[in-house]
MARPADO-494755 format. One record per residue (C-alpha): x, y, z. Coordinates in Angstrom, 2 decimals, padded with zeros to 5 digits, always signed. Example, Ala and Ser with C-alpha at 12.3 -4.5 7.8 and 13.67 -1.06 7.14 Angstrom:
+---------+---------+---------+
!      c1 !      c2 !      c3 !
+---------+---------+---------+
! +012.30 ! -004.50 ! +007.80 !
! +013.67 ! -001.06 ! +007.14 !
+---------+---------+---------+
# end
This chain:
+---------+---------+---------+
!      c1 !      c2 !      c3 !
+---------+---------+---------+
! +106.06 ! +090.62 ! +102.39 !
! +108.58 ! +088.25 ! +100.78 !
! +107.46 ! +086.98 ! +097.25 !
! +104.12 ! +088.89 ! +097.76 !
! +104.35 ! +092.61 ! +097.61 !
! +106.78 ! +092.61 ! +094.29 !
! +106.64 ! +095.92 ! +092.15 !
! +103.74 ! +094.27 ! +090.03 !
! +101.41 ! +094.09 ! +093.14 !
! +102.55 ! +097.29 ! +094.15 !
! +101.46 ! +099.04 ! +090.90 !
! +097.99 ! +097.35 ! +091.62 !
! +097.95 ! +098.74 ! +095.33 !
! +098.99 ! +102.09 ! +093.83 !
! +095.67 ! +102.09 ! +091.46 !
! +093.63 ! +101.32 ! +094.46 !
! +095.19 ! +103.65 ! +096.90 !
! +096.82 ! +106.82 ! +095.44 !
! +097.58 ! +107.92 ! +098.91 !
! +099.30 ! +105.03 ! +100.55 !
! +102.88 ! +104.62 ! +101.23 !
! +103.72 ! +101.38 ! +099.48 !
! +106.77 ! +099.24 ! +100.82 !
! +108.98 ! +096.63 ! +098.66 !
! +109.15 ! +092.98 ! +100.10 !
! +112.03 ! +092.43 ! +102.23 !
! +115.26 ! +092.43 ! +100.26 !
! +118.37 ! +091.04 ! +102.05 !
! +121.70 ! +092.79 ! +101.89 !
! +123.26 ! +089.94 ! +100.27 !
! +120.71 ! +089.70 ! +097.40 !
! +121.73 ! +093.45 ! +096.40 !
! +125.48 ! +093.22 ! +097.07 !
! +125.67 ! +089.70 ! +094.93 !
! +122.65 ! +089.54 ! +092.79 !
! +120.56 ! +091.20 ! +090.24 !
! +120.06 ! +094.59 ! +091.44 !
! +117.68 ! +095.75 ! +088.66 !
! +115.41 ! +092.93 ! +089.22 !
! +115.00 ! +093.79 ! +093.30 !
! +115.08 ! +097.33 ! +092.93 !
! +113.07 ! +098.36 ! +089.75 !
! +109.71 ! +100.03 ! +090.23 !
! +107.37 ! +102.18 ! +088.24 !
! +107.43 ! +105.93 ! +089.16 !
! +103.74 ! +105.75 ! +089.87 !
! +104.73 ! +103.99 ! +093.16 !
! +105.92 ! +106.82 ! +094.85 !
! +105.71 ! +107.08 ! +097.76 !
! +107.72 ! +103.98 ! +098.09 !
! +109.84 ! +102.54 ! +100.72 !
! +112.69 ! +100.12 ! +100.46 !
! +112.62 ! +097.43 ! +103.09 !
! +116.04 ! +095.74 ! +103.88 !
! +117.06 ! +092.54 ! +105.74 !
! +120.68 ! +092.50 ! +106.97 !
! +122.72 ! +093.13 ! +110.43 !
! +125.70 ! +094.45 ! +108.98 !
! +125.94 ! +098.25 ! +109.31 !
! +128.55 ! +098.62 ! +106.43 !
! +126.46 ! +096.37 ! +104.16 !
! +123.02 ! +097.88 ! +105.14 !
! +124.66 ! +101.56 ! +104.58 !
! +125.90 ! +100.33 ! +101.06 !
! +122.42 ! +098.95 ! +100.19 !
! +120.76 ! +101.83 ! +101.53 !
! +122.71 ! +104.09 ! +099.17 !
! +121.94 ! +101.87 ! +096.24 !
! +118.21 ! +102.17 ! +097.32 !
! +118.39 ! +105.83 ! +097.27 !
! +120.10 ! +105.99 ! +093.93 !
! +117.33 ! +104.16 ! +092.44 !
! +114.90 ! +106.55 ! +093.63 !
! +113.38 ! +105.20 ! +097.02 !
! +111.72 ! +107.53 ! +099.43 !
! +112.44 ! +105.67 ! +102.51 !
! +114.85 ! +102.90 ! +103.74 !
! +113.16 ! +100.59 ! +106.23 !
! +115.32 ! +097.91 ! +108.17 !
! +113.16 ! +094.82 ! +108.94 !
! +113.40 ! +093.75 ! +112.75 !
! +110.38 ! +091.57 ! +112.59 !
! +110.49 ! +088.87 ! +110.47 !
! +110.62 ! +085.52 ! +112.34 !
! +111.45 ! +082.74 ! +109.64 !
! +114.07 ! +080.13 ! +110.15 !
! +115.88 ! +081.37 ! +106.93 !
! +116.20 ! +085.08 ! +108.18 !
! +117.18 ! +083.57 ! +111.71 !
! +120.03 ! +081.65 ! +110.18 !
! +121.21 ! +085.12 ! +108.66 !
! +121.16 ! +086.73 ! +112.02 !
! +118.64 ! +089.43 ! +111.06 !
! +115.09 ! +089.97 ! +111.20 !
! +113.11 ! +089.60 ! +114.70 !
! +115.98 ! +088.00 ! +116.25 !
! +117.62 ! +091.47 ! +115.99 !
! +115.45 ! +092.94 ! +118.77 !
! +117.57 ! +091.01 ! +120.93 !
! +120.59 ! +093.35 ! +120.09 !
! +119.28 ! +096.84 ! +120.33 !
! +122.77 ! +098.08 ! +120.26 !
! +123.70 ! +096.55 ! +117.15 !
! +120.43 ! +097.60 ! +115.48 !
! +121.43 ! +101.29 ! +116.48 !
! +124.81 ! +100.85 ! +114.55 !
! +122.75 ! +099.79 ! +111.54 !
! +120.39 ! +102.63 ! +111.82 !
! +123.15 ! +105.30 ! +112.19 !
! +125.29 ! +103.81 ! +109.43 !
! +122.23 ! +104.04 ! +107.04 !
! +121.46 ! +107.45 ! +108.10 !
! +124.75 ! +108.62 ! +107.67 !
! +124.52 ! +106.70 ! +103.91 !
! +121.24 ! +108.74 ! +102.71 !
! +119.23 ! +111.92 ! +102.99 !
! +115.68 ! +109.84 ! +103.40 !
! +114.20 ! +108.57 ! +106.44 !
! +115.43 ! +105.55 ! +107.86 !
! +112.88 ! +103.70 ! +109.62 !
! +112.22 ! +100.17 ! +111.62 !
! +109.85 ! +097.82 ! +111.37 !
! +109.76 ! +095.43 ! +114.51 !
! +107.69 ! +093.29 ! +116.93 !
! +107.07 ! +093.89 ! +120.47 !
! +109.06 ! +091.14 ! +122.19 !
! +110.65 ! +087.88 ! +121.57 !
! +109.35 ! +084.33 ! +122.58 !
! +107.12 ! +084.40 ! +125.59 !
! +108.34 ! +087.51 ! +127.07 !
! +105.51 ! +090.19 ! +126.73 !
! +107.18 ! +092.47 ! +129.19 !
! +106.27 ! +096.15 ! +127.61 !
! +109.73 ! +097.24 ! +128.97 !
! +111.51 ! +095.03 ! +126.29 !
! +110.15 ! +097.06 ! +123.38 !
! +110.13 ! +100.44 ! +125.32 !
! +114.00 ! +100.01 ! +125.82 !
! +114.36 ! +098.69 ! +122.22 !
! +112.67 ! +101.61 ! +120.73 !
! +114.30 ! +103.99 ! +123.23 !
! +117.73 ! +102.74 ! +122.25 !
! +117.03 ! +103.45 ! +118.40 !
! +115.39 ! +106.74 ! +119.23 !
! +118.62 ! +108.01 ! +120.61 !
! +120.21 ! +106.87 ! +117.64 !
! +118.16 ! +109.19 ! +115.88 !
! +115.26 ! +106.77 ! +114.37 !
! +111.89 ! +108.60 ! +114.65 !
! +109.55 ! +106.22 ! +112.56 !
! +108.57 ! +103.04 ! +114.41 !
! +106.32 ! +100.22 ! +112.29 !
! +105.14 ! +097.84 ! +115.26 !
! +103.92 ! +094.35 ! +114.39 !
! +101.74 ! +094.28 ! +117.69 !
! +102.75 ! +090.70 ! +118.49 !
! +105.76 ! +088.86 ! +120.06 !
! +107.87 ! +086.89 ! +117.53 !
! +108.36 ! +083.43 ! +118.65 !
! +111.76 ! +082.21 ! +117.34 !
! +111.65 ! +078.51 ! +118.13 !
! +108.54 ! +076.08 ! +117.64 !
! +106.13 ! +078.52 ! +115.23 !
! +105.96 ! +078.88 ! +111.81 !
! +106.21 ! +082.37 ! +110.07 !
! +102.06 ! +081.66 ! +109.71 !
! +101.65 ! +080.64 ! +113.05 !
! +103.71 ! +083.81 ! +113.99 !
! +101.04 ! +085.94 ! +112.53 !
! +098.33 ! +084.30 ! +114.56 !
! +099.14 ! +082.40 ! +117.96 !
! +101.13 ! +085.39 ! +119.67 !
! +098.52 ! +087.60 ! +121.38 !
! +097.97 ! +091.09 ! +119.95 !
! +099.02 ! +093.66 ! +121.96 !
! +097.67 ! +096.81 ! +120.66 !
! +097.47 ! +098.46 ! +123.82 !
! +101.30 ! +098.22 ! +124.12 !
! +101.50 ! +100.21 ! +120.88 !
! +099.76 ! +103.25 ! +122.11 !
! +101.85 ! +103.18 ! +125.09 !
! +104.97 ! +103.68 ! +122.86 !
! +103.06 ! +106.74 ! +121.57 !
! +102.65 ! +107.90 ! +124.78 !
! +106.35 ! +107.43 ! +125.80 !
! +107.48 ! +108.77 ! +122.76 !
! +105.27 ! +111.41 ! +121.30 !
! +107.18 ! +113.05 ! +118.72 !
! +108.24 ! +109.87 ! +116.95 !
! +105.94 ! +108.49 ! +114.14 !
! +104.16 ! +105.28 ! +115.77 !
! +102.66 ! +102.99 ! +113.13 !
! +100.39 ! +099.77 ! +113.86 !
! +100.59 ! +096.60 ! +112.06 !
! +099.02 ! +093.35 ! +112.60 !
! +095.51 ! +092.39 ! +113.42 !
! +093.97 ! +094.71 ! +111.05 !
! +091.15 ! +093.17 ! +108.77 !
! +088.27 ! +095.90 ! +108.75 !
! +087.80 ! +099.49 ! +107.66 !
! +086.12 ! +100.36 ! +111.13 !
! +089.04 ! +098.97 ! +112.87 !
! +091.55 ! +100.51 ! +110.57 !
! +090.13 ! +103.94 ! +110.87 !
! +089.96 ! +103.66 ! +114.73 !
! +093.67 ! +103.36 ! +114.79 !
! +094.61 ! +105.54 ! +112.02 !
! +092.91 ! +108.57 ! +114.23 !
! +094.83 ! +106.65 ! +117.48 !
! +098.07 ! +106.48 ! +116.21 !
! +100.19 ! +107.99 ! +113.33 !
! +099.18 ! +105.22 ! +110.86 !
! +098.68 ! +101.80 ! +109.90 !
! +100.40 ! +099.19 ! +107.72 !
! +098.60 ! +096.61 ! +106.27 !
! +100.17 ! +093.35 ! +104.87 !
! +098.19 ! +090.19 ! +104.28 !
! +094.70 ! +092.06 ! +104.69 !
! +095.55 ! +093.99 ! +101.64 !
! +096.90 ! +090.88 ! +099.69 !
! +093.53 ! +088.99 ! +100.36 !
! +091.48 ! +091.80 ! +100.40 !
! +092.86 ! +094.74 ! +098.03 !
! +089.29 ! +096.65 ! +098.24 !
! +090.29 ! +097.57 ! +101.85 !
! +093.17 ! +099.70 ! +100.65 !
! +090.47 ! +101.59 ! +098.31 !
! +088.09 ! +102.28 ! +101.14 !
! +090.46 ! +103.57 ! +103.29 !
! +091.94 ! +105.92 ! +100.91 !
! +089.01 ! +107.42 ! +099.87 !
! +087.79 ! +108.33 ! +103.42 !
! +084.55 ! +107.53 ! +105.02 !
! +082.43 ! +110.05 ! +103.25 !
! +084.36 ! +110.45 ! +100.00 !
! +082.78 ! +109.11 ! +096.51 !
! +086.17 ! +110.16 ! +094.86 !
! +088.02 ! +107.47 ! +093.48 !
! +088.69 ! +105.18 ! +090.39 !
! +086.04 ! +102.61 ! +089.48 !
! +086.49 ! +099.28 ! +089.50 !
! +086.40 ! +099.43 ! +085.46 !
! +088.88 ! +102.14 ! +085.42 !
! +091.24 ! +100.30 ! +087.76 !
! +090.94 ! +097.09 ! +085.54 !
! +091.98 ! +099.13 ! +082.47 !
! +094.91 ! +100.72 ! +083.96 !
! +096.31 ! +097.51 ! +085.41 !
! +095.53 ! +095.78 ! +082.06 !
! +097.45 ! +098.31 ! +080.20 !
! +100.46 ! +097.98 ! +082.41 !
! +100.22 ! +093.90 ! +082.30 !
! +100.56 ! +094.43 ! +078.30 !
! +103.52 ! +096.50 ! +078.79 !
! +105.38 ! +094.03 ! +081.29 !
! +104.50 ! +090.96 ! +079.46 !
! +105.74 ! +092.24 ! +076.15 !
! +108.89 ! +092.86 ! +078.05 !
! +109.10 ! +089.36 ! +079.25 !
! +107.64 ! +089.19 ! +082.67 !
! +105.63 ! +085.90 ! +082.94 !
! +101.83 ! +086.36 ! +083.24 !
! +101.25 ! +084.45 ! +086.43 !
! +103.89 ! +086.63 ! +088.06 !
! +101.69 ! +089.73 ! +086.91 !
! +098.18 ! +088.54 ! +088.01 !
! +099.24 ! +086.93 ! +091.26 !
! +098.75 ! +090.31 ! +092.92 !
! +095.27 ! +090.82 ! +092.25 !
! +093.71 ! +087.05 ! +092.90 !
! +091.97 ! +088.65 ! +095.81 !
! +090.50 ! +091.55 ! +094.17 !
! +087.03 ! +090.12 ! +094.29 !
! +087.18 ! +088.36 ! +097.68 !
! +083.82 ! +088.50 ! +099.42 !
! +081.82 ! +089.42 ! +096.06 !
! +080.09 ! +087.70 ! +093.44 !
! +082.17 ! +085.86 ! +091.00 !
! +085.34 ! +085.58 ! +093.18 !
! +085.89 ! +082.03 ! +092.51 !
! +085.46 ! +082.41 ! +088.97 !
! +087.92 ! +085.29 ! +089.08 !
! +090.43 ! +083.48 ! +091.11 !
! +090.12 ! +080.28 ! +088.81 !
! +090.54 ! +081.67 ! +085.66 !
! +093.65 ! +083.70 ! +086.57 !
! +095.28 ! +080.79 ! +088.36 !
! +094.97 ! +078.48 ! +085.36 !
! +098.13 ! +078.07 ! +083.48 !
! +096.43 ! +076.97 ! +080.31 !
! +094.13 ! +080.14 ! +080.18 !
! +096.94 ! +082.55 ! +080.84 !
! +098.78 ! +080.92 ! +077.87 !
! +096.00 ! +080.71 ! +075.61 !
! +094.57 ! +084.23 ! +076.36 !
! +097.55 ! +086.30 ! +077.46 !
! +096.89 ! +089.67 ! +078.84 !
! +093.32 ! +089.59 ! +077.59 !
! +092.59 ! +087.01 ! +080.35 !
! +091.97 ! +089.69 ! +082.71 !
! +088.95 ! +091.00 ! +080.80 !
! +087.58 ! +087.18 ! +080.45 !
! +088.02 ! +086.76 ! +084.08 !
! +086.35 ! +090.23 ! +084.65 !
! +083.27 ! +089.36 ! +082.58 !
! +083.00 ! +085.71 ! +084.01 !
! +083.00 ! +087.24 ! +087.59 !
! +080.19 ! +089.77 ! +086.71 !
! +076.71 ! +088.86 ! +088.33 !
! +074.39 ! +087.32 ! +085.37 !
+---------+---------+---------+
# end
């Protein structure tokens, strides 16, 4: 998620879910080829396994960026064919690429030739108001023939005109059954479900029905969901909240000393206490610029103490 799943957020998520596969925010090929590579690609070794998600539509540029990602140590290169934002559409990539499966196949082949790690694709089920299953089946089939074997399906259409990115996550109807059909039609492919997954029971059900699930906004707003899913239904194994806080505070101290602004470091943990006592106090303290400036990294302990039940 752009401006959300940065390396600091991912570090926190790794503390909660040691077994999860983490994905970067979508990074455009232009940002890597003409921008600050280290700022976009740097990550902590504890994040492994971690995938680099790219946005682009030129096979040569994507191949070059895939090589860069591999040199930096990423475990997977993912091509985003699901983002519906106007900015992405102007760059002729993201969800609008689903209208050009042959081009996407060329992109996949170019990246596969460039790296020795899996090249995967994240996509929607269709474009605009065409909810025909044949569309996504043919799209996946074209990429399957190009050698792609991992598909992360956001189980909604992308409406390219008339809906905002937020509305595109809510208005187009969920079609989880069509993702199951993809698994039946491509049984040896890895089919991962994304979209509309917000509670533990539903997530576990789909983790059993398919090859995996991807959580986006749900993990951002309710990070505890990651910890519950990673531990399994009957396991008491896992770090306590206090242990996670201690480990993340140590990380925040290092990064803050290296010059990373504190508000950037803590934004990924604002939802950690959602649904629990003290959530408002937690979020208020960590969102207050004056408190952040006055207390520095110690604001995490202050916020934790303020959020605990009296």
